[in-house]
VMD Tcl script that builds the backbone (N, CA, C; Angstrom):
set m [mol new atoms 495]
animate dup $m
set s [atomselect $m all]
$s set {name element resname resid chain x y z} {
  {N N MET 1 A 43.370 120.715 110.373}
  {CA C MET 1 A 44.131 119.500 110.319}
  {C C MET 1 A 45.498 119.836 109.732}
  {N N ALA 2 A 46.573 119.374 110.357}
  {CA C ALA 2 A 47.937 119.622 109.902}
  {C C ALA 2 A 48.497 118.359 109.261}
  {N N PHE 3 A 49.239 118.561 108.195}
  {CA C PHE 3 A 49.896 117.447 107.527}
  {C C PHE 3 A 51.393 117.623 107.673}
  {N N PHE 4 A 52.074 116.534 107.899}
  {CA C PHE 4 A 53.525 116.566 108.018}
  {C C PHE 4 A 54.114 115.733 106.890}
  {N N ILE 5 A 55.098 116.283 106.240}
  {CA C ILE 5 A 55.767 115.563 105.162}
  {C C ILE 5 A 57.055 114.991 105.726}
  {N N GLN 6 A 57.161 113.696 105.652}
  {CA C GLN 6 A 58.365 113.034 106.137}
  {C C GLN 6 A 59.389 113.017 105.010}
  {N N SER 7 A 60.605 113.357 105.340}
  {CA C SER 7 A 61.672 113.354 104.345}
  {C C SER 7 A 61.984 111.924 103.930}
  {N N LEU 8 A 62.044 111.718 102.651}
  {CA C LEU 8 A 62.383 110.411 102.124}
  {C C LEU 8 A 63.790 110.429 101.527}
  {N N ALA 9 A 64.647 111.240 102.100}
  {CA C ALA 9 A 66.014 111.350 101.592}
  {C C ALA 9 A 66.693 109.989 101.629}
  {N N MET 10 A 67.308 109.640 100.528}
  {CA C MET 10 A 68.024 108.377 100.451}
  {C C MET 10 A 69.370 108.529 101.146}
  {N N HIS 11 A 69.737 107.523 101.872}
  {CA C HIS 11 A 71.031 107.515 102.553}
  {C C HIS 11 A 72.033 106.673 101.776}
  {N N ILE 12 A 73.291 107.006 101.978}
  {CA C ILE 12 A 74.368 106.302 101.297}
  {C C ILE 12 A 74.564 104.948 101.968}
  {N N LEU 13 A 74.235 103.899 101.216}
  {CA C LEU 13 A 74.341 102.529 101.697}
  {C C LEU 13 A 74.926 101.672 100.579}
  {N N GLN 14 A 75.100 100.396 100.843}
  {CA C GLN 14 A 75.591 99.458 99.833}
  {C C GLN 14 A 74.785 99.604 98.542}
  {N N ASP 15 A 75.483 99.656 97.414}
  {CA C ASP 15 A 74.873 99.706 96.086}
  {C C ASP 15 A 74.046 100.960 95.821}
  {N N THR 16 A 74.503 102.088 96.367}
  {CA C THR 16 A 73.919 103.373 95.976}
  {C C THR 16 A 74.930 104.098 95.086}
  {N N ALA 17 A 74.401 104.881 94.156}
  {CA C ALA 17 A 75.230 105.725 93.296}
  {C C ALA 17 A 75.299 107.081 93.979}
  {N N VAL 18 A 76.499 107.513 94.286}
  {CA C VAL 18 A 76.716 108.737 95.063}
  {C C VAL 18 A 77.466 109.748 94.204}
  {N N THR 19 A 76.992 110.984 94.187}
  {CA C THR 19 A 77.699 112.067 93.502}
  {C C THR 19 A 78.153 113.074 94.554}
  {N N ILE 20 A 79.433 113.439 94.447}
  {CA C ILE 20 A 80.005 114.422 95.374}
  {C C ILE 20 A 80.666 115.545 94.588}
  {N N LYS 21 A 80.702 116.700 95.217}
  {CA C LYS 21 A 81.526 117.808 94.754}
  {C C LYS 21 A 82.745 117.749 95.662}
  {N N TYR 22 A 83.959 117.744 95.097}
  {CA C TYR 22 A 85.145 117.539 95.929}
  {C C TYR 22 A 86.252 118.545 95.625}
  {N N GLN 23 A 87.123 118.696 96.603}
  {CA C GLN 23 A 88.356 119.459 96.453}
  {C C GLN 23 A 89.469 118.647 97.123}
  {N N VAL 24 A 90.598 118.538 96.436}
  {CA C VAL 24 A 91.781 117.878 96.984}
  {C C VAL 24 A 92.855 118.949 97.116}
  {N N SER 25 A 93.505 118.982 98.272}
  {CA C SER 25 A 94.574 119.953 98.486}
  {C C SER 25 A 95.698 119.302 99.280}
  {N N THR 26 A 96.822 120.005 99.352}
  {CA C THR 26 A 97.898 119.554 100.223}
  {C C THR 26 A 97.455 119.805 101.659}
  {N N PRO 27 A 98.114 119.183 102.638}
  {CA C PRO 27 A 97.754 119.463 104.036}
  {C C PRO 27 A 97.880 120.956 104.388}
  {N N ALA 28 A 98.733 121.692 103.653}
  {CA C ALA 28 A 98.896 123.127 103.886}
  {C C ALA 28 A 97.810 123.949 103.186}
  {N N GLY 29 A 96.939 123.296 102.399}
  {CA C GLY 29 A 95.834 124.005 101.769}
  {C C GLY 29 A 96.027 124.378 100.314}
  {N N LYS 30 A 97.154 123.982 99.685}
  {CA C LYS 30 A 97.366 124.301 98.271}
  {C C LYS 30 A 96.452 123.422 97.419}
  {N N PRO 31 A 95.563 124.031 96.611}
  {CA C PRO 31 A 94.628 123.255 95.786}
  {C C PRO 31 A 95.362 122.389 94.759}
  {N N LEU 32 A 94.907 121.146 94.606}
  {CA C LEU 32 A 95.485 120.220 93.635}
  {C C LEU 32 A 94.473 119.772 92.591}
  {N N ASP 33 A 93.219 119.595 92.989}
  {CA C ASP 33 A 92.194 119.100 92.074}
  {C C ASP 33 A 90.827 119.408 92.664}
  {N N SER 34 A 89.833 119.530 91.800}
  {CA C SER 34 A 88.460 119.704 92.259}
  {C C SER 34 A 87.523 119.300 91.137}
  {N N GLY 35 A 86.283 119.040 91.494}
  {CA C GLY 35 A 85.300 118.682 90.487}
  {C C GLY 35 A 84.142 117.919 91.090}
  {N N HIS 36 A 83.454 117.180 90.243}
  {CA C HIS 36 A 82.347 116.324 90.651}
  {C C HIS 36 A 82.725 114.892 90.317}
  {N N LEU 37 A 82.270 113.976 91.137}
  {CA C LEU 37 A 82.575 112.567 90.954}
  {C C LEU 37 A 81.372 111.738 91.373}
  {N N SER 38 A 81.034 110.753 90.574}
  {CA C SER 38 A 80.001 109.791 90.952}
  {C C SER 38 A 80.677 108.448 91.130}
  {N N TYR 39 A 80.303 107.739 92.176}
  {CA C TYR 39 A 80.904 106.435 92.436}
  {C C TYR 39 A 79.857 105.479 92.977}
  {N N LEU 40 A 80.145 104.188 92.847}
  {CA C LEU 40 A 79.276 103.144 93.368}
  {C C LEU 40 A 79.738 102.812 94.775}
  {N N HIS 41 A 78.863 103.031 95.747}
  {CA C HIS 41 A 79.204 102.852 97.155}
  {C C HIS 41 A 79.069 101.388 97.566}
  {N N GLY 42 A 80.025 100.919 98.341}
  {CA C GLY 42 A 79.903 99.575 98.885}
  {C C GLY 42 A 81.116 98.687 98.668}
  {N N GLY 43 A 82.309 99.266 98.664}
  {CA C GLY 43 A 83.506 98.439 98.565}
  {C C GLY 43 A 83.915 98.068 97.158}
  {N N TYR 44 A 83.560 98.907 96.183}
  {CA C TYR 44 A 83.902 98.632 94.787}
  {C C TYR 44 A 85.220 99.292 94.370}
  {N N ASP 45 A 85.924 99.885 95.314}
  {CA C ASP 45 A 87.213 100.551 95.056}
  {C C ASP 45 A 87.092 101.685 94.047}
  {N N ASN 46 A 85.955 102.414 94.085}
  {CA C ASN 46 A 85.763 103.557 93.193}
  {C C ASN 46 A 86.184 104.874 93.837}
  {N N ILE 47 A 86.495 104.846 95.117}
  {CA C ILE 47 A 86.875 106.047 95.869}
  {C C ILE 47 A 87.750 105.576 97.034}
  {N N PHE 48 A 88.501 106.488 97.617}
  {CA C PHE 48 A 89.360 106.119 98.745}
  {C C PHE 48 A 88.515 105.480 99.856}
  {N N PRO 49 A 88.947 104.342 100.408}
  {CA C PRO 49 A 88.168 103.658 101.448}
  {C C PRO 49 A 87.832 104.543 102.655}
  {N N LYS 50 A 88.745 105.412 103.061}
  {CA C LYS 50 A 88.486 106.284 104.213}
  {C C LYS 50 A 87.358 107.281 103.895}
  {N N VAL 51 A 87.284 107.750 102.660}
  {CA C VAL 51 A 86.215 108.652 102.240}
  {C C VAL 51 A 84.902 107.880 102.205}
  {N N GLU 52 A 84.922 106.680 101.634}
  {CA C GLU 52 A 83.706 105.874 101.570}
  {C C GLU 52 A 83.173 105.593 102.971}
  {N N ALA 53 A 84.055 105.277 103.904}
  {CA C ALA 53 A 83.631 105.006 105.287}
  {C C ALA 53 A 82.994 106.241 105.918}
  {N N ALA 54 A 83.541 107.423 105.651}
  {CA C ALA 54 A 82.999 108.661 106.226}
  {C C ALA 54 A 81.623 109.000 105.646}
  {N N LEU 55 A 81.376 108.600 104.402}
  {CA C LEU 55 A 80.106 108.919 103.739}
  {C C LEU 55 A 79.013 107.889 104.028}
  {N N ASN 56 A 79.386 106.718 104.498}
  {CA C ASN 56 A 78.411 105.655 104.744}
  {C C ASN 56 A 77.309 106.122 105.688}
  {N N GLY 57 A 76.052 105.948 105.271}
  {CA C GLY 57 A 74.900 106.315 106.090}
  {C C GLY 57 A 74.485 107.769 105.978}
  {N N GLN 58 A 75.233 108.574 105.244}
  {CA C GLN 58 A 74.928 110.005 105.122}
  {C C GLN 58 A 73.953 110.248 103.968}
  {N N ALA 59 A 73.556 111.509 103.783}
  {CA C ALA 59 A 72.580 111.872 102.754}
  {C C ALA 59 A 73.036 113.149 102.037}
  {N N VAL 60 A 72.261 113.557 101.039}
  {CA C VAL 60 A 72.559 114.784 100.283}
  {C C VAL 60 A 72.734 115.945 101.267}
  {N N GLY 61 A 73.773 116.746 101.018}
  {CA C GLY 61 A 74.059 117.902 101.864}
  {C C GLY 61 A 75.165 117.646 102.878}
  {N N PHE 62 A 75.460 116.380 103.154}
  {CA C PHE 62 A 76.512 116.062 104.113}
  {C C PHE 62 A 77.853 116.527 103.553}
  {N N ALA 63 A 78.648 117.169 104.400}
  {CA C ALA 63 A 79.970 117.647 104.000}
  {C C ALA 63 A 80.994 117.152 105.008}
  {N N VAL 64 A 82.179 116.843 104.516}
  {CA C VAL 64 A 83.241 116.344 105.392}
  {C C VAL 64 A 84.594 116.768 104.832}
  {N N THR 65 A 85.538 116.965 105.729}
  {CA C THR 65 A 86.925 117.215 105.359}
  {C C THR 65 A 87.758 116.147 106.041}
  {N N LEU 66 A 88.559 115.440 105.249}
  {CA C LEU 66 A 89.371 114.352 105.777}
  {C C LEU 66 A 90.839 114.574 105.456}
  {N N ASP 67 A 91.684 114.306 106.426}
  {CA C ASP 67 A 93.122 114.301 106.196}
  {C C ASP 67 A 93.503 112.871 105.854}
  {N N LEU 68 A 94.073 112.684 104.672}
  {CA C LEU 68 A 94.438 111.355 104.204}
  {C C LEU 68 A 95.958 111.216 104.182}
  {N N SER 69 A 96.450 110.169 104.801}
  {CA C SER 69 A 97.878 109.870 104.690}
  {C C SER 69 A 98.126 109.376 103.267}
  {N N ALA 70 A 99.384 109.304 102.864}
  {CA C ALA 70 A 99.694 108.783 101.528}
  {C C ALA 70 A 99.089 107.389 101.364}
  {N N GLU 71 A 99.165 106.585 102.402}
  {CA C GLU 71 A 98.619 105.227 102.369}
  {C C GLU 71 A 97.103 105.238 102.159}
  {N N ASP 72 A 96.403 106.232 102.748}
  {CA C ASP 72 A 94.945 106.348 102.609}
  {C C ASP 72 A 94.527 106.936 101.260}
  {N N ALA 73 A 95.493 107.541 100.543}
  {CA C ALA 73 A 95.171 108.208 99.273}
  {C C ALA 73 A 95.693 107.357 98.108}
  {N N PHE 74 A 96.750 107.794 97.465}
  {CA C PHE 74 A 97.257 107.101 96.280}
  {C C PHE 74 A 98.400 106.148 96.586}
  {N N GLY 75 A 98.668 105.899 97.862}
  {CA C GLY 75 A 99.703 104.945 98.248}
  {C C GLY 75 A 101.088 105.554 98.259}
  {N N GLU 76 A 102.008 104.773 98.772}
  {CA C GLU 76 A 103.411 105.189 98.783}
  {C C GLU 76 A 103.977 105.028 97.372}
  {N N ARG 77 A 105.022 105.776 97.076}
  {CA C ARG 77 A 105.688 105.610 95.775}
  {C C ARG 77 A 106.316 104.221 95.696}
  {N N ASP 78 A 106.246 103.644 94.523}
  {CA C ASP 78 A 106.848 102.343 94.263}
  {C C ASP 78 A 107.941 102.556 93.223}
  {N N GLU 79 A 109.187 102.535 93.677}
  {CA C GLU 79 A 110.305 102.844 92.769}
  {C C GLU 79 A 110.473 101.789 91.674}
  {N N SER 80 A 109.864 100.605 91.850}
  {CA C SER 80 A 109.948 99.599 90.785}
  {C C SER 80 A 109.113 100.016 89.572}
  {N N LEU 81 A 108.279 101.063 89.727}
  {CA C LEU 81 A 107.465 101.567 88.618}
  {C C LEU 81 A 108.150 102.708 87.861}
  {N N VAL 82 A 109.399 102.990 88.214}
  {CA C VAL 82 A 110.176 104.014 87.527}
  {C C VAL 82 A 111.096 103.299 86.537}
  {N N ARG 83 A 111.059 103.719 85.288}
  {CA C ARG 83 A 111.828 103.043 84.238}
  {C C ARG 83 A 112.554 104.069 83.373}
  {N N VAL 84 A 113.686 103.664 82.838}
  {CA C VAL 84 A 114.402 104.440 81.826}
  {C C VAL 84 A 114.512 103.524 80.617}
  {N N ILE 85 A 113.984 103.989 79.495}
  {CA C ILE 85 A 113.898 103.186 78.269}
  {C C ILE 85 A 114.576 103.971 77.138}
  {N N PRO 86 A 115.250 103.275 76.237}
  {CA C PRO 86 A 115.836 103.983 75.079}
  {C C PRO 86 A 114.760 104.677 74.248}
  {N N LYS 87 A 115.029 105.919 73.881}
  {CA C LYS 87 A 114.081 106.708 73.089}
  {C C LYS 87 A 113.770 106.022 71.762}
  {N N ALA 88 A 114.709 105.260 71.237}
  {CA C ALA 88 A 114.526 104.566 69.956}
  {C C ALA 88 A 113.365 103.564 70.010}
  {N N GLU 89 A 112.971 103.117 71.212}
  {CA C GLU 89 A 111.872 102.151 71.355}
  {C C GLU 89 A 110.490 102.814 71.320}
  {N N PHE 90 A 110.452 104.137 71.247}
  {CA C PHE 90 A 109.183 104.854 71.291}
  {C C PHE 90 A 108.808 105.391 69.926}
  {N N PRO 91 A 107.507 105.526 69.680}
  {CA C PRO 91 A 107.086 106.129 68.407}
  {C C PRO 91 A 107.484 107.604 68.382}
  {N N PRO 92 A 107.613 108.166 67.200}
  {CA C PRO 92 A 107.952 109.591 67.113}
  {C C PRO 92 A 106.884 110.439 67.816}
  {N N GLY 93 A 107.323 111.559 68.330}
  {CA C GLY 93 A 106.375 112.483 68.950}
  {C C GLY 93 A 106.167 112.257 70.438}
  {N N VAL 94 A 106.931 111.357 71.064}
  {CA C VAL 94 A 106.796 111.137 72.501}
  {C C VAL 94 A 107.169 112.427 73.217}
  {N N LYS 95 A 106.320 112.873 74.146}
  {CA C LYS 95 A 106.543 114.156 74.824}
  {C C LYS 95 A 106.396 113.991 76.327}
  {N N VAL 96 A 107.092 114.844 77.078}
  {CA C VAL 96 A 106.942 114.894 78.532}
  {C C VAL 96 A 105.486 115.243 78.837}
  {N N GLY 97 A 104.902 114.524 79.776}
  {CA C GLY 97 A 103.500 114.720 80.124}
  {C C GLY 97 A 102.594 113.701 79.441}
  {N N GLY 98 A 103.117 113.010 78.440}
  {CA C GLY 98 A 102.334 111.986 77.756}
  {C C GLY 98 A 102.225 110.720 78.595}
  {N N GLN 99 A 101.383 109.831 78.166}
  {CA C GLN 99 A 101.210 108.560 78.855}
  {C C GLN 99 A 101.363 107.416 77.868}
  {N N LEU 100 A 101.926 106.333 78.366}
  {CA C LEU 100 A 102.095 105.132 77.573}
  {C C LEU 100 A 101.638 103.949 78.405}
  {N N GLN 101 A 101.152 102.904 77.743}
  {CA C GLN 101 A 100.780 101.698 78.475}
  {C C GLN 101 A 101.832 100.632 78.224}
  {N N GLY 102 A 102.225 99.975 79.307}
  {CA C GLY 102 A 103.191 98.887 79.218}
  {C C GLY 102 A 102.864 97.866 80.280}
  {N N ALA 103 A 103.726 96.891 80.434}
  {CA C ALA 103 A 103.522 95.858 81.450}
  {C C ALA 103 A 104.163 96.302 82.757}
  {N N GLY 104 A 103.412 96.155 83.859}
  {CA C GLY 104 A 103.954 96.431 85.178}
  {C C GLY 104 A 104.809 95.261 85.637}
  {N N ALA 105 A 105.358 95.359 86.841}
  {CA C ALA 105 A 106.217 94.319 87.401}
  {C C ALA 105 A 105.485 92.975 87.479}
  {N N ASP 106 A 104.158 93.019 87.647}
  {CA C ASP 106 A 103.365 91.793 87.753}
  {C C ASP 106 A 102.867 91.304 86.394}
  {N N GLY 107 A 103.296 91.977 85.313}
  {CA C GLY 107 A 102.882 91.574 83.979}
  {C C GLY 107 A 101.549 92.152 83.544}
  {N N GLN 108 A 100.835 92.794 84.458}
  {CA C GLN 108 A 99.530 93.388 84.140}
  {C C GLN 108 A 99.731 94.739 83.457}
  {N N PRO 109 A 98.747 95.186 82.649}
  {CA C PRO 109 A 98.871 96.492 82.007}
  {C C PRO 109 A 99.052 97.608 83.042}
  {N N GLN 110 A 99.922 98.528 82.739}
  {CA C GLN 110 A 100.251 99.627 83.646}
  {C C GLN 110 A 100.415 100.887 82.810}
  {N N VAL 111 A 99.854 102.002 83.279}
  {CA C VAL 111 A 100.026 103.280 82.601}
  {C C VAL 111 A 101.275 103.956 83.170}
  {N N PHE 112 A 102.131 104.410 82.280}
  {CA C PHE 112 A 103.356 105.111 82.666}
  {C C PHE 112 A 103.297 106.536 82.148}
  {N N ASN 113 A 103.703 107.480 82.987}
  {CA C ASN 113 A 103.785 108.886 82.605}
  {C C ASN 113 A 105.194 109.179 82.114}
  {N N VAL 114 A 105.303 109.916 81.019}
  {CA C VAL 114 A 106.608 110.347 80.521}
  {C C VAL 114 A 107.002 111.564 81.356}
  {N N VAL 115 A 108.029 111.403 82.193}
  {CA C VAL 115 A 108.406 112.487 83.099}
  {C C VAL 115 A 109.635 113.268 82.638}
  {N N LYS 116 A 110.467 112.646 81.790}
  {CA C LYS 116 A 111.667 113.347 81.332}
  {C C LYS 116 A 112.194 112.655 80.082}
  {N N ILE 117 A 112.677 113.446 79.153}
  {CA C ILE 117 A 113.390 112.921 77.996}
  {C C ILE 117 A 114.769 113.554 78.043}
  {N N LYS 118 A 115.775 112.699 78.206}
  {CA C LYS 118 A 117.143 113.196 78.355}
  {C C LYS 118 A 118.015 112.491 77.322}
  {N N GLY 119 A 118.345 113.230 76.264}
  {CA C GLY 119 A 119.158 112.638 75.193}
  {C C GLY 119 A 118.458 111.425 74.609}
  {N N PRO 120 A 119.137 110.269 74.603}
  {CA C PRO 120 A 118.557 109.074 74.000}
  {C C PRO 120 A 117.661 108.275 74.954}
  {N N GLU 121 A 117.358 108.843 76.148}
  {CA C GLU 121 A 116.590 108.106 77.156}
  {C C GLU 121 A 115.240 108.764 77.432}
  {N N VAL 122 A 114.239 107.912 77.697}
  {CA C VAL 122 A 112.926 108.380 78.125}
  {C C VAL 122 A 112.708 107.849 79.531}
  {N N HIS 123 A 112.397 108.764 80.466}
  {CA C HIS 123 A 112.158 108.399 81.866}
  {C C HIS 123 A 110.654 108.282 82.091}
  {N N LEU 124 A 110.234 107.108 82.543}
  {CA C LEU 124 A 108.818 106.809 82.770}
  {C C LEU 124 A 108.561 106.580 84.247}
  {N N ASP 125 A 107.354 106.914 84.692}
  {CA C ASP 125 A 106.958 106.680 86.078}
  {C C ASP 125 A 105.526 106.145 86.087}
  {N N GLY 126 A 105.354 104.944 86.635}
  {CA C GLY 126 A 104.036 104.317 86.715}
  {C C GLY 126 A 103.272 104.668 87.975}
  {N N ASN 127 A 103.877 105.467 88.847}
  {CA C ASN 127 A 103.187 105.904 90.064}
  {C C ASN 127 A 102.192 107.009 89.722}
  {N N HIS 128 A 101.114 107.083 90.500}
  {CA C HIS 128 A 100.204 108.221 90.374}
  {C C HIS 128 A 100.998 109.472 90.742}
  {N N ALA 129 A 100.696 110.587 90.105}
  {CA C ALA 129 A 101.427 111.836 90.356}
  {C C ALA 129 A 101.383 112.245 91.834}
  {N N LEU 130 A 100.345 111.834 92.576}
  {CA C LEU 130 A 100.224 112.207 93.992}
  {C C LEU 130 A 100.617 111.071 94.934}
  {N N ALA 131 A 101.205 110.001 94.395}
  {CA C ALA 131 A 101.665 108.898 95.255}
  {C C ALA 131 A 102.720 109.423 96.225}
  {N N GLY 132 A 102.662 108.928 97.442}
  {CA C GLY 132 A 103.629 109.327 98.459}
  {C C GLY 132 A 103.279 110.620 99.168}
  {N N GLN 133 A 102.134 111.221 98.846}
  {CA C GLN 133 A 101.761 112.501 99.445}
  {C C GLN 133 A 100.519 112.384 100.321}
  {N N ALA 134 A 100.566 113.044 101.461}
  {CA C ALA 134 A 99.365 113.200 102.290}
  {C C ALA 134 A 98.488 114.242 101.614}
  {N N LEU 135 A 97.178 114.081 101.727}
  {CA C LEU 135 A 96.238 114.990 101.075}
  {C C LEU 135 A 95.117 115.379 102.021}
  {N N GLN 136 A 94.488 116.498 101.727}
  {CA C GLN 136 A 93.244 116.854 102.408}
  {C C GLN 136 A 92.139 116.706 101.366}
  {N N PHE 137 A 91.082 115.949 101.713}
  {CA C PHE 137 A 89.980 115.677 100.807}
  {C C PHE 137 A 88.725 116.252 101.423}
  {N N ARG 138 A 88.109 117.205 100.714}
  {CA C ARG 138 A 86.902 117.866 101.197}
  {C C ARG 138 A 85.799 117.565 100.188}
  {N N CYS 139 A 84.631 117.160 100.672}
  {CA C CYS 139 A 83.550 116.889 99.733}
  {C C CYS 139 A 82.185 117.171 100.344}
  {N N THR 140 A 81.217 117.397 99.451}
  {CA C THR 140 A 79.814 117.564 99.811}
  {C C THR 140 A 79.008 116.615 98.935}
  {N N VAL 141 A 78.097 115.875 99.547}
  {CA C VAL 141 A 77.243 114.946 98.809}
  {C C VAL 141 A 76.171 115.763 98.086}
  {N N THR 142 A 76.089 115.585 96.754}
  {CA C THR 142 A 75.108 116.332 95.962}
  {C C THR 142 A 73.971 115.462 95.442}
  {N N ASP 143 A 74.167 114.135 95.411}
  {CA C ASP 143 A 73.097 113.254 94.940}
  {C C ASP 143 A 73.339 111.839 95.451}
  {N N VAL 144 A 72.254 111.147 95.775}
  {CA C VAL 144 A 72.299 109.735 96.168}
  {C C VAL 144 A 71.082 109.071 95.530}
  {N N ARG 145 A 71.322 107.953 94.863}
  {CA C ARG 145 A 70.220 107.193 94.260}
  {C C ARG 145 A 70.577 105.713 94.291}
  {N N ALA 146 A 69.570 104.893 94.107}
  {CA C ALA 146 A 69.814 103.456 94.002}
  {C C ALA 146 A 70.580 103.192 92.711}
  {N N ALA 147 A 71.597 102.365 92.782}
  {CA C ALA 147 A 72.350 101.996 91.587}
  {C C ALA 147 A 71.512 101.045 90.738}
  {N N THR 148 A 71.730 101.082 89.437}
  {CA C THR 148 A 71.037 100.154 88.552}
  {C C THR 148 A 71.711 98.782 88.624}
  {N N ALA 149 A 71.006 97.767 88.192}
  {CA C ALA 149 A 71.570 96.410 88.169}
  {C C ALA 149 A 72.818 96.375 87.288}
  {N N GLU 150 A 72.791 97.107 86.164}
  {CA C GLU 150 A 73.947 97.144 85.275}
  {C C GLU 150 A 75.154 97.790 85.955}
  {N N GLU 151 A 74.930 98.885 86.691}
  {CA C GLU 151 A 76.031 99.542 87.403}
  {C C GLU 151 A 76.645 98.597 88.436}
  {N N ILE 152 A 75.808 97.868 89.136}
  {CA C ILE 152 A 76.309 96.924 90.146}
  {C C ILE 152 A 77.116 95.818 89.465}
  {N N THR 153 A 76.604 95.305 88.351}
  {CA C THR 153 A 77.322 94.270 87.605}
  {C C THR 153 A 78.666 94.795 87.104}
  {N N HIS 154 A 78.687 96.030 86.607}
  {CA C HIS 154 A 79.912 96.633 86.068}
  {C C HIS 154 A 80.821 97.210 87.157}
  {N N ARG 155 A 80.304 97.317 88.381}
  {CA C ARG 155 A 81.069 97.790 89.544}
  {C C ARG 155 A 81.445 99.265 89.478}
  {N N HIS 156 A 80.652 100.084 88.739}
  {CA C HIS 156 A 80.867 101.529 88.694}
  {C C HIS 156 A 79.591 102.222 88.206}
  {N N VAL 157 A 79.516 103.514 88.475}
  {CA C VAL 157 A 78.358 104.317 88.077}
  {C C VAL 157 A 78.494 104.711 86.613}
  {N N HIS 158 A 77.381 104.717 85.890}
  {CA C HIS 158 A 77.336 105.165 84.501}
  {C C HIS 158 A 76.736 106.575 84.459}
  {N N GLY 159 A 76.944 107.279 83.364}
  {CA C GLY 159 A 76.309 108.571 83.164}
  {C C GLY 159 A 77.138 109.735 83.664}
  {N N ALA 160 A 76.465 110.855 83.927}
  {CA C ALA 160 A 77.139 112.097 84.335}
  {C C ALA 160 A 78.069 111.867 85.511}
  {N N HIS 161 A 79.294 112.311 85.400}
  {CA C HIS 161 A 80.326 112.222 86.436}
  {C C HIS 161 A 80.745 110.782 86.731}
  {N N GLY 162 A 80.214 109.817 86.015}
  {CA C GLY 162 A 80.575 108.413 86.191}
  {C C GLY 162 A 81.279 107.894 84.957}
  {N N HIS 163 A 81.265 106.591 84.766}
  {CA C HIS 163 A 81.955 105.937 83.665}
  {C C HIS 163 A 81.102 105.990 82.403}
  {N N GLN 164 A 81.711 106.259 81.284}
  {CA C GLN 164 A 81.016 106.261 80.001}
  {C C GLN 164 A 81.447 105.030 79.213}
  {N N HIS 165 A 80.508 104.308 78.634}
  {CA C HIS 165 A 80.848 103.148 77.792}
  {C C HIS 165 A 80.786 103.554 76.345}
}
mol reanalyze $m
mol bondsrecalc $m
mol representation Tube
mol addrep $m
């Protein structure tokens, strides 16, 4: 008598917690970032929509390489997020590469990167460092599980490679 074991691999569907190993590079192949990421699948804005669409219905082991336009990745640069502020308005020790939180054009909290300090001026940029750039996104699915009720309520994955409270 022969027994067959049916695979019970979970597929990536609404409200699954997905872990991927990823690499981000320029379209020419220059590496920009890599690592592991866990996200809540199903339109929670935890990952680029084009990547989420490509992973929908897939399972552990699935690999994909996607070319993302700037619009599909971190968006176009928004010059209204570039500011020059008097250095006197900043606490001592402000350095290039640091981050500060301030109000964006819409009044909502916005993170600004300190990009240059020139004499009495501090140049800030609220755009993501990769805004305005096309990217290549390569990933392999390493884990898929049902999301917990708390993760769904919080709209993100908790634990390893996810959000920590």
